[in-house]
Every structure is written in structure tokens, then in C-alpha cells.
N, C-alpha and C positions, 0 to 999 in steps of 0.2 A: 679065422684070421681077421675077418671084418670086425667082429666084436672086440678083439684085442686092439685093433687100430683105433677104434672109437674110444676105448678106455685110455689109450696112450695120449690121444688128443686132449681129453679132459684133464689129465694130469699135467700136461704141458701148460694148459690155460691157467691152472692154479699156480704153478711155479712162476709164470710170467707176471703175476700181479705184484708189482713193486711200488705202486702208488696207492695210498689209502686216504680216505677222508675220515676225519674225527668229528663226530656229530654230538653236540651237547643236547641231550634230550630233556633233562629235567634236573632240578637242584632244590635243596631245602631252602625255603624262604629266609630262614635265619642265617644262612651261609651265603647269601647273595653277594655281599661285599667281598668275601674271600674268593668266591668263584669269579667275580669280576676281576679281581687282581690277578688271579691265575690265568684268565683268558687274555688279559693285557700282556702278561709275561710270555705266554705261548705264541700269541699272534703278532705282538709288537704294535697293536692298535693303540690309539689314543683313548682317553677315558670315555669320551662321548660315543665313539664307534664301538668300543668293547661293551658299553652299557646296552647299546642297541642290539648287539649280538646276543648277549645274555638274556635280555628281555624278550627276544623273539624266538627263544628255544621252543621246539627243536630246530637247531641251526648248525650247519657245518662250521667248525671253527678252524679246521685245517683241511685243505684240499690238495690232493696230489702230493702228499708228503710221504716220506719213507716210513716203513713199519716201525722202526726204532723210534723215530720222532713222535709218531702218533701214540705209541705205547707209553713213552715217557710222559707225554702230556696227559694221556688217559689216566695214568697212575696219580698224577697231581690232582686231577679233578675228582677222581673216585675217592681219594683220601679226604676230600672236603665234603663227601656225601653226594656228589653230583652223579647223575646217570648219563653215561656216554656210550656211544657205539662206534666201533671201528668198521668202516665199510670199504 
């Protein structure tokens, strides 16, 4: 029974994860402008702030967001050739 209880606790922890961080890890240099525009759209940041985020990759661009929000943003960035991680 103890092993079963431990397994149940681990499953509950996985289910409880409702907030995710989307991390921009890398992007192709020739797509920097497109990635910058996408980051601005996703975050609502101004040009200067978004540029700082993109240039400081790897950097979290969304924190504590829903999985659906992060996946949507992730798709936009991956379509541009960027490498992103959902954490």
C-alpha cells in the first residue's frame, strides 16, 4: 500500500501543474526580427523590452501562464525556427 500511495502522490503533483513558463532558448539569426515581433505580440512588451528579452536568450518570455497560452506562443515561435521550452 505504501508504494501505491507514493505513486498516487506523484500523479497528483503532475495534474496540479497548471502554470507553465515558456523559455526562448535560441533562434536563427536571420529570423531575429520575426522572433522579436512574435515576442512582442506574445508578451505585450514594447520594442526595446522585447529586444532585450530576445537578445538575452535563453530567457523566459511567459511565466505562470496556462498550458494553452504557452503552447500557442510556442507554436508561433517554433514556426519561425526558434527553439523554445515549456517548463
